[in-house]
C-alpha positions as CSV (number, residue, x, y, z in Angstrom):
1,X,54.4,-136.0,254.9
2,X,55.0,-139.5,255.7
3,X,57.9,-140.7,257.9
4,X,58.4,-144.5,258.9
5,X,60.3,-146.1,261.6
6,X,62.6,-148.9,261.7
7,X,64.3,-150.6,264.2
8,X,68.2,-150.4,263.7
9,X,70.0,-153.4,265.0
10,X,73.6,-152.8,265.0
11,X,74.3,-156.0,267.9
12,X,70.7,-154.9,269.8
13,X,71.4,-152.3,270.3
14,X,68.0,-149.9,271.5
15,X,68.4,-147.4,268.7
16,X,65.6,-146.1,265.9
17,X,66.3,-144.6,262.5
18,X,63.5,-142.5,260.7
19,X,63.9,-142.6,257.3
20,X,61.3,-139.2,255.6
21,X,60.4,-138.6,251.6
22,X,61.8,-135.4,249.8
23,X,59.5,-134.4,247.3
24,X,60.6,-135.5,244.1
25,X,63.1,-132.4,241.8
26,X,63.0,-132.3,238.2
27,X,66.5,-133.4,236.2
28,X,68.5,-130.3,235.4
29,X,68.1,-129.4,232.0
30,X,71.1,-128.7,229.5
31,X,70.7,-125.2,230.4
32,X,70.7,-125.6,234.1
33,X,71.3,-123.0,236.8
34,X,73.6,-125.0,238.8
35,X,76.4,-124.5,236.2
36,X,79.8,-126.0,238.0
37,X,82.4,-122.8,239.3
38,X,84.8,-124.7,237.0
39,X,82.4,-124.5,233.8
40,X,81.4,-120.5,234.8
41,X,85.2,-119.8,235.0
42,X,87.2,-121.7,233.7
43,X,84.9,-123.1,230.2
44,X,87.8,-124.7,228.1
45,X,89.6,-126.4,231.0
46,X,86.2,-128.5,231.8
47,X,86.6,-132.1,230.0
48,X,84.2,-132.3,227.4
49,X,85.0,-135.9,225.7
50,X,85.6,-139.1,226.5
51,X,89.5,-139.5,227.1
52,X,91.9,-139.9,224.9
53,X,91.0,-141.1,221.4
54,X,93.4,-143.8,219.5
55,X,95.4,-142.2,217.1
56,X,96.5,-142.9,213.3
57,X,99.6,-140.7,213.3
58,X,101.1,-139.6,215.6
59,X,101.1,-136.3,216.9
60,X,102.9,-132.8,216.0
61,X,104.9,-131.5,218.5
62,X,107.0,-127.7,217.4
63,X,110.4,-128.4,218.4
64,X,112.2,-125.2,216.8
65,X,113.9,-127.9,214.1
66,X,112.9,-127.5,210.6
67,X,111.6,-131.7,209.1
68,X,113.3,-133.7,207.0
69,X,110.5,-133.0,204.1
70,X,111.4,-128.7,204.5
71,X,115.0,-129.8,204.4
72,X,114.3,-131.5,201.6
73,X,115.6,-135.0,203.0
74,X,114.4,-138.2,202.3
75,X,115.4,-140.1,204.9
76,X,112.9,-143.2,203.9
77,X,114.1,-146.8,202.7
78,X,117.7,-144.8,203.0
79,X,119.5,-148.2,204.0
80,X,123.3,-147.2,202.8
81,X,126.0,-149.8,202.8
82,X,129.6,-148.1,201.8
83,X,133.2,-148.2,202.4
84,X,135.9,-146.7,200.2
85,X,140.1,-146.4,200.5
86,X,141.1,-142.7,200.3
87,X,144.3,-141.5,198.1
88,X,146.6,-141.9,201.3
89,X,146.1,-145.2,201.5
90,X,143.1,-144.8,204.7
91,X,140.0,-146.5,204.8
92,X,136.2,-145.5,205.3
93,X,132.9,-147.1,205.6
94,X,129.5,-145.5,206.1
95,X,125.7,-148.1,207.1
96,X,122.4,-146.5,207.2
97,X,119.4,-148.3,208.1
98,X,116.3,-147.8,210.3
99,X,114.7,-150.1,212.8
100,X,110.8,-150.7,213.2
101,X,108.6,-151.8,216.2
102,X,105.6,-151.3,217.7
103,X,103.3,-148.6,218.5
104,X,104.6,-146.7,215.7
105,X,108.9,-147.2,217.0
106,X,111.4,-146.1,214.7
107,X,115.1,-146.2,215.4
108,X,117.2,-144.1,212.4
109,X,120.9,-144.7,212.9
110,X,124.1,-144.4,210.8
111,X,127.4,-145.7,211.8
112,X,131.2,-143.7,209.9
113,X,134.8,-145.0,210.4
114,X,137.9,-145.4,208.9
115,X,141.4,-146.7,209.2
116,X,144.7,-145.3,208.6
117,X,146.7,-147.3,205.9
118,X,149.2,-148.9,208.4
119,X,146.2,-149.6,210.8
120,X,147.5,-148.2,213.6
121,X,144.6,-145.1,214.2
122,X,140.5,-145.7,213.8
123,X,138.0,-144.3,214.0
124,X,134.3,-144.8,214.8
125,X,131.2,-142.7,215.0
126,X,127.1,-143.8,215.8
127,X,124.6,-141.5,215.6
128,X,121.0,-142.1,216.6
129,X,117.3,-140.9,216.4
130,X,115.0,-142.9,218.1
131,X,110.9,-141.9,218.5
132,X,107.6,-143.5,218.8
133,X,103.7,-142.1,218.6
134,X,103.6,-140.9,222.5
135,X,106.2,-138.1,221.2
136,X,109.1,-140.3,223.1
137,X,112.0,-138.7,221.6
138,X,116.0,-140.1,221.6
139,X,119.0,-138.3,219.5
140,X,122.4,-140.1,220.1
141,X,125.6,-140.0,219.3
142,X,129.1,-142.1,219.9
143,X,132.1,-141.1,219.0
144,X,135.6,-143.5,219.3
């Protein structure tokens, strides 16, 4: 074994450092006996890929609520703007639409309202559903 001694000078201190080469060890093979404890006891928890990948579709989440397709509801391009008058002279309206944005952002909304025949009372309701590809979802309603 060879060892070299070099002077070590942190602010001219008389210390010496000893450096010694160690014999080369072969690289571990894929079937190495040096398996980490995590891989040995928790093989499914050990990361094997390079991290999150971009998605072409939003993640599927089981909310326990059937989706629109399962109910036979098609909300694509369902932009409604209608109104009318009831037999008692009261009026009503209904509007709905969809707003789209970046990262799969989508907000579907519906507004409904009406007024009594003499205009003394009025009601309004609004529902919305906001979501994006990260799994964020917001459901809301306002009534007055």
